[in-house]
Biopython code that builds the backbone (N, CA, C, O; Angstrom):
import numpy as np
from Bio.PDB.StructureBuilder import StructureBuilder

atoms = [
    (1, "MET", "N", (0.864, -1.169, -0.013)),
    (1, "MET", "CA", (0.055, 0.045, -0.042)),
    (1, "MET", "C", (0.853, 1.296, 0.027)),
    (1, "MET", "O", (1.811, 1.408, 0.792)),
    (2, "ILE", "N", (0.450, 2.247, -0.784)),
    (2, "ILE", "CA", (1.250, 3.436, -0.869)),
    (2, "ILE", "C", (0.664, 4.362, 0.266)),
    (2, "ILE", "O", (-0.547, 4.529, 0.410)),
    (3, "ILE", "N", (1.570, 4.916, 1.014)),
    (3, "ILE", "CA", (1.226, 5.860, 2.094)),
    (3, "ILE", "C", (2.163, 7.153, 1.920)),
    (3, "ILE", "O", (3.390, 7.075, 1.978)),
    (4, "THR", "N", (1.533, 8.229, 1.722)),
    (4, "THR", "CA", (2.242, 9.364, 1.304)),
    (4, "THR", "C", (1.679, 10.692, 2.064)),
    (4, "THR", "O", (0.504, 10.763, 2.423)),
    (5, "THR", "N", (2.536, 11.641, 2.256)),
    (5, "THR", "CA", (2.115, 12.911, 2.834)),
    (5, "THR", "C", (1.607, 13.827, 1.697)),
    (5, "THR", "O", (0.985, 14.846, 1.996)),
    (6, "THR", "N", (1.843, 13.514, 0.422)),
    (6, "THR", "CA", (1.368, 14.273, -0.712)),
    (6, "THR", "C", (-0.079, 14.054, -0.944)),
    (6, "THR", "O", (-0.646, 13.016, -0.602)),
    (7, "PRO", "N", (-0.708, 15.115, -1.569)),
    (7, "PRO", "CA", (-2.224, 14.949, -1.865)),
    (7, "PRO", "C", (-2.537, 14.045, -3.099)),
    (7, "PRO", "O", (-3.681, 13.670, -3.354)),
    (8, "SER", "N", (-1.439, 13.719, -3.851)),
    (8, "SER", "CA", (-1.601, 12.803, -5.122)),
    (8, "SER", "C", (-0.404, 11.842, -5.123)),
    (8, "SER", "O", (0.584, 11.944, -4.395)),
    (9, "ILE", "N", (-0.623, 10.933, -6.006)),
    (9, "ILE", "CA", (0.514, 9.957, -6.226)),
    (9, "ILE", "C", (0.947, 10.049, -7.630)),
    (9, "ILE", "O", (0.145, 9.886, -8.550)),
    (10, "GLU", "N", (2.252, 10.316, -7.829)),
    (10, "GLU", "CA", (2.884, 10.508, -9.119)),
    (10, "GLU", "C", (2.635, 9.273, -9.967)),
    (10, "GLU", "O", (2.857, 8.164, -9.481)),
    (11, "GLY", "N", (2.168, 9.411, -11.261)),
    (11, "GLY", "CA", (1.960, 8.352, -12.073)),
    (11, "GLY", "C", (0.702, 7.553, -11.805)),
    (11, "GLY", "O", (0.473, 6.548, -12.478)),
    (12, "LYS", "N", (-0.077, 7.931, -10.906)),
    (12, "LYS", "CA", (-1.367, 7.294, -10.534)),
    (12, "LYS", "C", (-2.503, 8.154, -10.578)),
    (12, "LYS", "O", (-2.341, 9.349, -10.333)),
    (13, "GLN", "N", (-3.672, 7.690, -10.867)),
    (13, "GLN", "CA", (-4.878, 8.425, -10.864)),
    (13, "GLN", "C", (-5.781, 7.951, -9.628)),
    (13, "GLN", "O", (-6.053, 6.760, -9.475)),
    (14, "ILE", "N", (-6.216, 8.922, -8.780)),
    (14, "ILE", "CA", (-7.122, 8.543, -7.749)),
    (14, "ILE", "C", (-8.517, 8.429, -8.300)),
    (14, "ILE", "O", (-9.109, 9.411, -8.747)),
    (15, "VAL", "N", (-9.042, 7.206, -8.264)),
    (15, "VAL", "CA", (-10.459, 7.050, -8.792)),
    (15, "VAL", "C", (-11.552, 6.860, -7.780)),
    (15, "VAL", "O", (-12.720, 6.875, -8.169)),
    (16, "ASN", "N", (-11.252, 6.673, -6.450)),
    (16, "ASN", "CA", (-12.230, 6.573, -5.501)),
    (16, "ASN", "C", (-11.676, 7.049, -4.095)),
    (16, "ASN", "O", (-10.579, 6.674, -3.680)),
    (17, "TYR", "N", (-12.451, 7.841, -3.440)),
    (17, "TYR", "CA", (-12.037, 8.305, -2.101)),
    (17, "TYR", "C", (-12.998, 7.654, -1.185)),
    (17, "TYR", "O", (-14.220, 7.708, -1.321)),
    (18, "HIS", "N", (-12.346, 7.018, -0.215)),
    (18, "HIS", "CA", (-12.984, 6.182, 0.870)),
    (18, "HIS", "C", (-13.103, 6.899, 2.210)),
    (18, "HIS", "O", (-13.605, 6.329, 3.179)),
    (19, "GLY", "N", (-12.655, 8.113, 2.266)),
    (19, "GLY", "CA", (-12.776, 8.883, 3.536)),
    (19, "GLY", "C", (-11.415, 8.900, 4.379)),
    (19, "GLY", "O", (-10.377, 8.378, 3.974)),
    (20, "VAL", "N", (-11.543, 9.525, 5.526)),
    (20, "VAL", "CA", (-10.377, 9.728, 6.333)),
    (20, "VAL", "C", (-10.174, 8.512, 7.193)),
    (20, "VAL", "O", (-11.157, 8.026, 7.753)),
    (21, "VAL", "N", (-9.005, 7.989, 7.343)),
    (21, "VAL", "CA", (-8.569, 6.845, 8.233)),
    (21, "VAL", "C", (-7.456, 7.305, 9.126)),
    (21, "VAL", "O", (-6.671, 8.190, 8.785)),
    (22, "SER", "N", (-7.407, 6.677, 10.291)),
    (22, "SER", "CA", (-6.313, 6.979, 11.271)),
    (22, "SER", "C", (-5.760, 5.847, 11.906)),
    (22, "SER", "O", (-6.372, 4.780, 11.861)),
    (23, "GLY", "N", (-4.647, 5.948, 12.510)),
    (23, "GLY", "CA", (-3.917, 4.968, 13.367)),
    (23, "GLY", "C", (-3.500, 5.670, 14.687)),
    (23, "GLY", "O", (-2.857, 6.718, 14.640)),
    (24, "GLU", "N", (-3.814, 5.176, 15.708)),
    (24, "GLU", "CA", (-3.537, 5.769, 16.983)),
    (24, "GLU", "C", (-2.725, 4.802, 17.927)),
    (24, "GLU", "O", (-3.023, 3.613, 18.033)),
    (25, "VAL", "N", (-1.756, 5.349, 18.555)),
    (25, "VAL", "CA", (-0.938, 4.564, 19.602)),
    (25, "VAL", "C", (-0.671, 5.324, 20.728)),
    (25, "VAL", "O", (-0.250, 6.474, 20.603)),
    (26, "ILE", "N", (-0.887, 4.765, 21.938)),
    (26, "ILE", "CA", (-0.474, 5.372, 23.191)),
    (26, "ILE", "C", (0.411, 4.398, 23.815)),
    (26, "ILE", "O", (0.029, 3.247, 24.028)),
    (27, "MET", "N", (1.765, 4.873, 24.165)),
    (27, "MET", "CA", (2.754, 3.962, 24.767)),
    (27, "MET", "C", (3.179, 4.557, 26.053)),
    (27, "MET", "O", (3.242, 5.782, 26.161)),
    (28, "GLY", "N", (3.466, 3.790, 27.009)),
    (28, "GLY", "CA", (4.015, 4.301, 28.220)),
    (28, "GLY", "C", (5.570, 4.210, 28.017)),
    (28, "GLY", "O", (6.092, 3.368, 27.287)),
    (29, "ILE", "N", (6.251, 5.148, 28.723)),
    (29, "ILE", "CA", (7.663, 5.215, 28.848)),
    (29, "ILE", "C", (8.096, 4.753, 30.271)),
    (29, "ILE", "O", (7.651, 5.346, 31.254)),
    (30, "ASN", "N", (8.942, 3.722, 30.397)),
    (30, "ASN", "CA", (9.109, 3.210, 31.710)),
    (30, "ASN", "C", (10.144, 4.004, 32.494)),
    (30, "ASN", "O", (10.798, 4.868, 31.911)),
    (31, "PHE", "N", (10.327, 3.749, 33.804)),
    (31, "PHE", "CA", (11.063, 4.420, 34.728)),
    (31, "PHE", "C", (12.598, 4.415, 34.318)),
    (31, "PHE", "O", (13.308, 5.418, 34.391)),
    (32, "VAL", "N", (13.024, 3.173, 33.880)),
    (32, "VAL", "CA", (14.439, 2.978, 33.558)),
    (32, "VAL", "C", (14.861, 3.944, 32.401)),
    (32, "VAL", "O", (15.897, 4.606, 32.464)),
    (33, "LYS", "N", (14.015, 3.985, 31.362)),
    (33, "LYS", "CA", (14.258, 4.822, 30.246)),
    (33, "LYS", "C", (14.263, 6.336, 30.645)),
    (33, "LYS", "O", (15.109, 7.103, 30.185)),
    (34, "ASP", "N", (13.301, 6.735, 31.505)),
    (34, "ASP", "CA", (13.302, 8.071, 31.996)),
    (34, "ASP", "C", (14.581, 8.410, 32.798)),
    (34, "ASP", "O", (15.135, 9.505, 32.698)),
    (35, "PHE", "N", (15.011, 7.433, 33.582)),
    (35, "PHE", "CA", (16.246, 7.689, 34.332)),
    (35, "PHE", "C", (17.437, 7.915, 33.529)),
    (35, "PHE", "O", (18.221, 8.823, 33.805)),
    (36, "PHE", "N", (17.619, 7.059, 32.459)),
    (36, "PHE", "CA", (18.846, 7.240, 31.608)),
    (36, "PHE", "C", (18.623, 8.444, 30.678)),
    (36, "PHE", "O", (19.581, 9.130, 30.322)),
    (37, "ALA", "N", (17.464, 8.685, 30.313)),
    (37, "ALA", "CA", (17.177, 9.975, 29.462)),
    (37, "ALA", "C", (17.629, 11.176, 30.338)),
    (37, "ALA", "O", (18.337, 12.072, 29.880)),
    (38, "GLY", "N", (17.202, 11.151, 31.570)),
    (38, "GLY", "CA", (17.593, 12.211, 32.457)),
    (38, "GLY", "C", (19.046, 12.403, 32.589)),
    (38, "GLY", "O", (19.504, 13.545, 32.626)),
    (39, "LEU", "N", (19.770, 11.409, 32.660)),
    (39, "LEU", "CA", (21.245, 11.431, 32.708)),
    (39, "LEU", "C", (21.782, 11.950, 31.442)),
    (39, "LEU", "O", (22.729, 12.736, 31.467)),
    (40, "ARG", "N", (21.217, 11.547, 30.275)),
    (40, "ARG", "CA", (21.640, 11.994, 29.008)),
    (40, "ARG", "C", (21.435, 13.561, 28.865)),
    (40, "ARG", "O", (22.225, 14.287, 28.261)),
    (41, "ASN", "N", (20.308, 13.982, 29.477)),
    (41, "ASN", "CA", (19.954, 15.409, 29.404)),
    (41, "ASN", "C", (21.059, 16.180, 30.166)),
    (41, "ASN", "O", (21.401, 17.289, 29.755)),
    (42, "ILE", "N", (21.585, 15.673, 31.178)),
    (42, "ILE", "CA", (22.566, 16.431, 31.945)),
    (42, "ILE", "C", (23.881, 16.388, 31.228)),
    (42, "ILE", "O", (24.569, 17.409, 31.224)),
    (43, "VAL", "N", (24.299, 15.300, 30.618)),
    (43, "VAL", "CA", (25.597, 15.324, 29.968)),
    (43, "VAL", "C", (25.580, 15.587, 28.515)),
    (43, "VAL", "O", (26.610, 15.687, 27.849)),
    (44, "GLY", "N", (24.341, 15.700, 28.023)),
    (44, "GLY", "CA", (24.122, 16.059, 26.581)),
    (44, "GLY", "C", (24.136, 14.851, 25.676)),
    (44, "GLY", "O", (24.526, 13.748, 26.060)),
    (45, "GLY", "N", (23.677, 15.113, 24.412)),
    (45, "GLY", "CA", (23.613, 14.008, 23.531)),
    (45, "GLY", "C", (22.114, 13.581, 23.247)),
    (45, "GLY", "O", (21.167, 14.155, 23.785)),
    (46, "ARG", "N", (21.973, 12.522, 22.354)),
    (46, "ARG", "CA", (20.721, 11.951, 22.002)),
    (46, "ARG", "C", (20.336, 10.876, 23.028)),
    (46, "ARG", "O", (21.186, 10.246, 23.656)),
    (47, "SER", "N", (19.034, 10.701, 23.164)),
    (47, "SER", "CA", (18.455, 9.641, 23.943)),
    (47, "SER", "C", (17.968, 8.535, 23.080)),
    (47, "SER", "O", (16.843, 8.538, 22.582)),
    (48, "GLY", "N", (18.860, 7.568, 22.912)),
    (48, "GLY", "CA", (18.487, 6.351, 22.073)),
    (48, "GLY", "C", (17.308, 5.690, 22.490)),
    (48, "GLY", "O", (16.527, 5.297, 21.624)),
    (49, "SER", "N", (17.024, 5.481, 23.885)),
    (49, "SER", "CA", (15.933, 4.785, 24.367)),
    (49, "SER", "C", (14.603, 5.484, 23.920)),
    (49, "SER", "O", (13.682, 4.811, 23.458)),
    (50, "TYR", "N", (14.517, 6.802, 24.057)),
    (50, "TYR", "CA", (13.335, 7.461, 23.662)),
    (50, "TYR", "C", (13.191, 7.600, 22.216)),
    (50, "TYR", "O", (12.056, 7.622, 21.740)),
    (51, "GLU", "N", (14.268, 7.700, 21.434)),
    (51, "GLU", "CA", (14.262, 7.704, 19.974)),
    (51, "GLU", "C", (13.623, 6.318, 19.485)),
    (51, "GLU", "O", (12.754, 6.302, 18.613)),
    (52, "ASP", "N", (14.086, 5.201, 20.076)),
    (52, "ASP", "CA", (13.558, 3.889, 19.796)),
    (52, "ASP", "C", (12.043, 3.781, 20.061)),
    (52, "ASP", "O", (11.351, 3.153, 19.259)),
    (53, "GLU", "N", (11.534, 4.318, 21.063)),
    (53, "GLU", "CA", (10.260, 4.224, 21.487)),
    (53, "GLU", "C", (9.360, 5.122, 20.500)),
    (53, "GLU", "O", (8.264, 4.704, 20.126)),
    (54, "LEU", "N", (9.828, 6.282, 20.121)),
    (54, "LEU", "CA", (9.195, 7.149, 19.145)),
    (54, "LEU", "C", (9.136, 6.393, 17.787)),
    (54, "LEU", "O", (8.057, 6.332, 17.197)),
    (55, "ILE", "N", (10.148, 5.869, 17.315)),
    (55, "ILE", "CA", (10.157, 5.144, 16.110)),
    (55, "ILE", "C", (9.115, 3.974, 16.135)),
    (55, "ILE", "O", (8.339, 3.796, 15.196)),
    (56, "ARG", "N", (9.135, 3.234, 17.184)),
    (56, "ARG", "CA", (8.254, 2.074, 17.388)),
    (56, "ARG", "C", (6.779, 2.620, 17.337)),
    (56, "ARG", "O", (5.938, 2.060, 16.633)),
    (57, "ALA", "N", (6.490, 3.700, 18.081)),
    (57, "ALA", "CA", (5.088, 4.191, 18.117)),
    (57, "ALA", "C", (4.711, 4.631, 16.777)),
    (57, "ALA", "O", (3.610, 4.323, 16.321)),
    (58, "ARG", "N", (5.567, 5.347, 16.100)),
    (58, "ARG", "CA", (5.134, 5.799, 14.671)),
    (58, "ARG", "C", (4.890, 4.677, 13.734)),
    (58, "ARG", "O", (3.911, 4.692, 12.988)),
    (59, "GLU", "N", (5.813, 3.629, 13.747)),
    (59, "GLU", "CA", (5.513, 2.508, 12.856)),
    (59, "GLU", "C", (4.356, 1.708, 13.174)),
    (59, "GLU", "O", (3.730, 1.131, 12.284)),
    (60, "THR", "N", (4.017, 1.636, 14.468)),
    (60, "THR", "CA", (2.806, 0.861, 14.917)),
    (60, "THR", "C", (1.568, 1.708, 14.480)),
    (60, "THR", "O", (0.591, 1.116, 14.021)),
    (61, "ALA", "N", (1.566, 3.052, 14.600)),
    (61, "ALA", "CA", (0.413, 3.911, 14.092)),
    (61, "ALA", "C", (0.315, 3.775, 12.626)),
    (61, "ALA", "O", (-0.801, 3.740, 12.107)),
    (62, "LEU", "N", (1.450, 3.691, 11.872)),
    (62, "LEU", "CA", (1.337, 3.646, 10.397)),
    (62, "LEU", "C", (0.725, 2.269, 10.014)),
    (62, "LEU", "O", (-0.127, 2.183, 9.129)),
    (63, "GLN", "N", (1.173, 1.227, 10.688)),
    (63, "GLN", "CA", (0.512, -0.162, 10.471)),
    (63, "GLN", "C", (-0.955, -0.221, 10.721)),
    (63, "GLN", "O", (-1.733, -0.878, 10.029)),
    (64, "GLU", "N", (-1.308, 0.553, 11.821)),
    (64, "GLU", "CA", (-2.825, 0.609, 12.019)),
    (64, "GLU", "C", (-3.620, 1.328, 11.012)),
    (64, "GLU", "O", (-4.703, 0.920, 10.592)),
    (65, "LEU", "N", (-2.982, 2.524, 10.603)),
    (65, "LEU", "CA", (-3.563, 3.281, 9.385)),
    (65, "LEU", "C", (-3.696, 2.383, 8.152)),
    (65, "LEU", "O", (-4.757, 2.354, 7.529)),
    (66, "GLU", "N", (-2.704, 1.698, 7.814)),
    (66, "GLU", "CA", (-2.787, 0.759, 6.595)),
    (66, "GLU", "C", (-3.835, -0.259, 6.816)),
    (66, "GLU", "O", (-4.589, -0.495, 5.871)),
    (67, "LYS", "N", (-3.991, -0.894, 7.925)),
    (67, "LYS", "CA", (-4.977, -1.890, 8.180)),
    (67, "LYS", "C", (-6.356, -1.237, 8.028)),
    (67, "LYS", "O", (-7.238, -1.866, 7.444)),
    (68, "ARG", "N", (-6.589, -0.037, 8.507)),
    (68, "ARG", "CA", (-7.902, 0.495, 8.470)),
    (68, "ARG", "C", (-8.203, 0.997, 7.028)),
    (68, "ARG", "O", (-9.360, 1.036, 6.611)),
    (69, "ALA", "N", (-7.191, 1.360, 6.312)),
    (69, "ALA", "CA", (-7.443, 1.761, 4.842)),
    (69, "ALA", "C", (-7.721, 0.495, 4.059)),
    (69, "ALA", "O", (-8.594, 0.569, 3.194)),
    (70, "ALA", "N", (-7.145, -0.567, 4.232)),
    (70, "ALA", "CA", (-7.489, -1.782, 3.571)),
    (70, "ALA", "C", (-8.836, -2.253, 3.897)),
    (70, "ALA", "O", (-9.508, -2.725, 2.980)),
    (71, "GLU", "N", (-9.299, -2.193, 5.021)),
    (71, "GLU", "CA", (-10.651, -2.528, 5.558)),
    (71, "GLU", "C", (-11.739, -1.823, 4.787)),
    (71, "GLU", "O", (-12.832, -2.367, 4.625)),
    (72, "VAL", "N", (-11.454, -0.569, 4.284)),
    (72, "VAL", "CA", (-12.547, 0.168, 3.562)),
    (72, "VAL", "C", (-12.289, 0.092, 2.071)),
    (72, "VAL", "O", (-12.907, 0.828, 1.302)),
    (73, "GLY", "N", (-11.371, -0.799, 1.638)),
    (73, "GLY", "CA", (-11.131, -1.163, 0.204)),
    (73, "GLY", "C", (-10.133, -0.238, -0.504)),
    (73, "GLY", "O", (-10.034, -0.219, -1.731)),
    (74, "ALA", "N", (-9.378, 0.549, 0.338)),
    (74, "ALA", "CA", (-8.274, 1.366, -0.301)),
    (74, "ALA", "C", (-7.040, 0.691, -0.646)),
    (74, "ALA", "O", (-6.697, -0.340, -0.068)),
    (75, "ASN", "N", (-6.359, 1.230, -1.565)),
    (75, "ASN", "CA", (-5.002, 0.615, -1.906)),
    (75, "ASN", "C", (-3.798, 1.723, -1.635)),
    (75, "ASN", "O", (-2.614, 1.507, -1.892)),
    (76, "ALA", "N", (-4.291, 2.875, -1.103)),
    (76, "ALA", "CA", (-3.317, 3.892, -0.816)),
    (76, "ALA", "C", (-3.981, 4.897, 0.222)),
    (76, "ALA", "O", (-5.193, 4.923, 0.434)),
    (77, "VAL", "N", (-3.068, 5.708, 0.833)),
    (77, "VAL", "CA", (-3.529, 6.723, 1.692)),
    (77, "VAL", "C", (-2.702, 7.973, 1.367)),
    (77, "VAL", "O", (-1.473, 7.962, 1.430)),
    (78, "VAL", "N", (-3.381, 8.995, 1.035)),
    (78, "VAL", "CA", (-2.726, 10.277, 0.737)),
    (78, "VAL", "C", (-2.936, 11.370, 1.741)),
    (78, "VAL", "O", (-3.912, 11.354, 2.491)),
    (79, "GLY", "N", (-1.998, 12.356, 1.768)),
    (79, "GLY", "CA", (-2.201, 13.519, 2.580)),
    (79, "GLY", "C", (-2.054, 13.192, 4.133)),
    (79, "GLY", "O", (-2.677, 13.832, 4.980)),
    (80, "ILE", "N", (-1.182, 12.148, 4.443)),
    (80, "ILE", "CA", (-1.153, 11.777, 5.801)),
    (80, "ILE", "C", (-0.398, 12.881, 6.631)),
    (80, "ILE", "O", (0.438, 13.641, 6.142)),
    (81, "ASP", "N", (-0.788, 12.875, 7.915)),
    (81, "ASP", "CA", (-0.199, 13.779, 8.865)),
    (81, "ASP", "C", (0.027, 12.932, 10.152)),
    (81, "ASP", "O", (-0.764, 12.096, 10.588)),
    (82, "ILE", "N", (1.212, 13.272, 10.686)),
    (82, "ILE", "CA", (1.697, 12.533, 11.947)),
    (82, "ILE", "C", (1.705, 13.545, 13.036)),
    (82, "ILE", "O", (2.269, 14.629, 12.880)),
    (83, "ASP", "N", (1.074, 13.208, 14.168)),
    (83, "ASP", "CA", (1.105, 14.108, 15.308)),
    (83, "ASP", "C", (1.534, 13.322, 16.533)),
    (83, "ASP", "O", (1.118, 12.187, 16.765)),
    (84, "TYR", "N", (2.393, 13.987, 17.312)),
    (84, "TYR", "CA", (2.904, 13.483, 18.636)),
    (84, "TYR", "C", (2.427, 14.275, 19.793)),
    (84, "TYR", "O", (2.357, 15.502, 19.734)),
    (85, "GLU", "N", (2.106, 13.610, 20.820)),
    (85, "GLU", "CA", (1.698, 14.302, 22.041)),
    (85, "GLU", "C", (2.275, 13.477, 23.251)),
    (85, "GLU", "O", (2.468, 12.264, 23.158)),
    (86, "VAL", "N", (2.517, 14.133, 24.288)),
    (86, "VAL", "CA", (2.732, 13.505, 25.543)),
    (86, "VAL", "C", (1.463, 13.635, 26.483)),
    (86, "VAL", "O", (0.773, 14.654, 26.465)),
    (87, "LEU", "N", (1.207, 12.628, 27.248)),
    (87, "LEU", "CA", (0.044, 12.515, 28.101)),
    (87, "LEU", "C", (0.315, 11.964, 29.450)),
    (87, "LEU", "O", (1.387, 11.411, 29.696)),
    (88, "GLY", "N", (-0.663, 12.103, 30.365)),
    (88, "GLY", "CA", (-0.498, 11.379, 31.629)),
    (88, "GLY", "C", (0.281, 12.170, 32.615)),
    (88, "GLY", "O", (0.852, 13.225, 32.340)),
    (89, "THR", "N", (0.269, 11.568, 33.842)),
    (89, "THR", "CA", (1.002, 12.152, 34.921)),
    (89, "THR", "C", (2.482, 12.149, 34.633)),
    (89, "THR", "O", (3.063, 11.160, 34.187)),
    (90, "ASN", "N", (3.065, 13.292, 34.904)),
    (90, "ASN", "CA", (4.516, 13.571, 34.478)),
    (90, "ASN", "C", (4.827, 13.251, 33.070)),
    (90, "ASN", "O", (5.950, 12.840, 32.778)),
    (91, "ASN", "N", (3.872, 13.418, 32.144)),
    (91, "ASN", "CA", (4.076, 13.208, 30.808)),
    (91, "ASN", "C", (4.689, 11.816, 30.390)),
    (91, "ASN", "O", (5.532, 11.675, 29.504)),
    (92, "GLY", "N", (4.135, 10.792, 31.170)),
    (92, "GLY", "CA", (4.749, 9.523, 31.107)),
    (92, "GLY", "C", (4.124, 8.638, 29.945)),
    (92, "GLY", "O", (4.453, 7.454, 29.879)),
    (93, "MET", "N", (3.283, 9.148, 29.078)),
    (93, "MET", "CA", (2.755, 8.495, 27.982)),
    (93, "MET", "C", (2.944, 9.233, 26.705)),
    (93, "MET", "O", (2.754, 10.449, 26.658)),
    (94, "LEU", "N", (3.336, 8.495, 25.603)),
    (94, "LEU", "CA", (3.560, 9.064, 24.281)),
    (94, "LEU", "C", (2.411, 8.631, 23.414)),
    (94, "LEU", "O", (2.130, 7.437, 23.315)),
    (95, "MET", "N", (1.756, 9.543, 22.801)),
    (95, "MET", "CA", (0.637, 9.413, 21.871)),
    (95, "MET", "C", (1.120, 9.727, 20.417)),
    (95, "MET", "O", (1.684, 10.789, 20.156)),
    (96, "VAL", "N", (0.893, 8.828, 19.548)),
    (96, "VAL", "CA", (1.140, 9.127, 18.015)),
    (96, "VAL", "C", (-0.128, 8.885, 17.290)),
    (96, "VAL", "O", (-0.700, 7.802, 17.414)),
    (97, "ILE", "N", (-0.626, 9.874, 16.504)),
    (97, "ILE", "CA", (-1.704, 9.718, 15.733)),
    (97, "ILE", "C", (-1.382, 9.933, 14.267)),
    (97, "ILE", "O", (-0.737, 10.941, 13.981)),
    (98, "VAL", "N", (-1.731, 9.160, 13.373)),
    (98, "VAL", "CA", (-1.373, 9.270, 11.980)),
    (98, "VAL", "C", (-2.778, 9.280, 11.276)),
    (98, "VAL", "O", (-3.569, 8.365, 11.503)),
    (99, "SER", "N", (-3.070, 10.233, 10.488)),
    (99, "SER", "CA", (-4.387, 10.214, 9.671)),
    (99, "SER", "C", (-4.108, 10.631, 8.331)),
    (99, "SER", "O", (-3.100, 11.292, 8.078)),
    (100, "GLY", "N", (-4.988, 10.266, 7.396)),
    (100, "GLY", "CA", (-4.945, 10.675, 5.927)),
    (100, "GLY", "C", (-6.200, 10.159, 5.236)),
    (100, "GLY", "O", (-7.070, 9.549, 5.859)),
    (101, "THR", "N", (-6.267, 10.396, 4.044)),
    (101, "THR", "CA", (-7.387, 10.121, 3.163)),
    (101, "THR", "C", (-7.113, 8.754, 2.371)),
    (101, "THR", "O", (-6.215, 8.624, 1.539)),
    (102, "ALA", "N", (-8.007, 7.765, 2.746)),
    (102, "ALA", "CA", (-7.874, 6.418, 2.038)),
    (102, "ALA", "C", (-8.385, 6.551, 0.543)),
    (102, "ALA", "O", (-9.458, 7.110, 0.313)),
    (103, "VAL", "N", (-7.673, 6.079, -0.369)),
    (103, "VAL", "CA", (-8.128, 6.200, -1.789)),
    (103, "VAL", "C", (-7.893, 4.855, -2.520)),
    (103, "VAL", "O", (-7.206, 3.960, -2.029)),
    (104, "THR", "N", (-8.502, 4.768, -3.723)),
    (104, "THR", "CA", (-8.087, 3.787, -4.629)),
    (104, "THR", "C", (-7.416, 4.473, -5.748)),
    (104, "THR", "O", (-8.012, 5.376, -6.334)),
    (105, "ALA", "N", (-6.214, 4.118, -6.097)),
    (105, "ALA", "CA", (-5.408, 4.677, -7.174)),
    (105, "ALA", "C", (-5.012, 3.637, -8.130)),
    (105, "ALA", "O", (-4.652, 2.520, -7.761)),
    (106, "VAL", "N", (-5.080, 4.012, -9.398)),
    (106, "VAL", "CA", (-4.724, 3.077, -10.531)),
    (106, "VAL", "C", (-3.769, 3.717, -11.424)),
    (106, "VAL", "O", (-3.352, 3.117, -12.415)),
]
sb = StructureBuilder()
sb.init_structure("model")
sb.init_model(0)
sb.init_chain("A")
sb.init_seg("    ")
for serial, (resi, resn, name, xyz) in enumerate(atoms, 1):
    if name == "N":
        sb.init_residue(resn, " ", resi, " ")
    sb.init_atom(name, np.array(xyz, "f"), 0.0, 1.0, " ", f" {name:<3s}", serial, name[0])
structure = sb.get_structure()
């Protein structure tokens, strides 16, 4: 399935619009990762553990988006948008929402 941020697909014609689809993921970040990220914040540099969680959450949300698009008969999703938020007490939860328009393109 083609998933793109653009409103069209080069070389393809959109012949049917199936509506907006989305994929949502809310993941908890555990204490150990928080602790090591805090240390990294003090000494500087990137937090690999948080980056890994962010990548995993985004990929899971995209998989959910693709599944929902297929369920409505689409073979592509155009105009996707990815949003990130932190939720919960002490911002201990990461939320990723991916949405776009499910289409049939030929």
